[in-house]
N, C-alpha and C positions, 0 to 999 in steps of 0.2 A: 551886166552888173547895173543895179537897180541904183537908183539916185541916193537912197538911204544907205546902202551901202558904200557907195562912193564917199560920202561924206562921213561915214566911220571909219574908212581907210584914210582919209584926209587928216581925220583927228588923229588917229595913230602916227600918222608920219608927220604930223606937223605942217603939211603941205597942201592947203586946200584948193590950190589953183592947180596941181598939176595932176590931180584925178581926173579924167575924162570916162564920165559914165558909157556903158555900151547901151546902146538902144533895146529897149524892149524887145522889139521888131528883128533884131540880129539874130543870126541862128545860133549863137551860143549863150545867149543872156540867161539862160535858166542853169547853166552849168558853174555858176559863181555862187558856190554854197556857203551856206551863213553857219557860223558857229553860234553854240547856245548864246555865247555873251555877245553876239551880233543881235541875234532874234530877242534877247531879253531887252536891248538897247532900243532897239526898232518899236516894240510893243509895249517898253516900259512897264516889266512884268519882273517877277523875283525869278530866279531858276529854279526854284521848287515849283513853281507854276507850271513852268514849261515842262519841266519832267514830268509833273502830274500830267499835263496834257498829251505830251507823246505816251505814256503809259496807259491812258483811258481809251487811247484812238484819235482823241479829236482832232492831234496834229500830225502830219505824217513827217516823220525823221527817217534820214537815213544813216545806217549803222557801217560805221567803218572801224571794224576791230572793237574797241572800246568807245571810240568817239562817235557823237552823234553830230551830225551836219543835215542842213535844212536847205530845200530848193526856195528861190523865191515865189515860184508858182505856188506852191503849196501854203505859205504865208497868205498870198492873194487870196487862194482858195478857202482857207478857213475864215479870213476875214469879211469875206463876201457872203459865206455861209451864214455868219452872225450878224450880219448889218439888218439895222433895223429900218424901216421905211416910216418910222415915225407915228404908226398907227397904234402904237399901244404892243408891238410885239405879236402882231402875225400878218 
């Protein structure tokens, strides 16, 4: 569980002190799948943007029946690929 996921879960439960995030170095850290609402909250984007990003292949998603879920590593990879080093986009 990422720190951001832990924060979301803490806000949902109303108990920020009871959440203990799993270290990213732990063997199961990437199994804590995120919902579209979680991803929207983390990236501060609208659901329509998220669904467009999934549909055009920019962001990897896992489809479980009709539900979409996201691996934390997929979000990290997406952000790393789009990170600017400050030299004007190149």
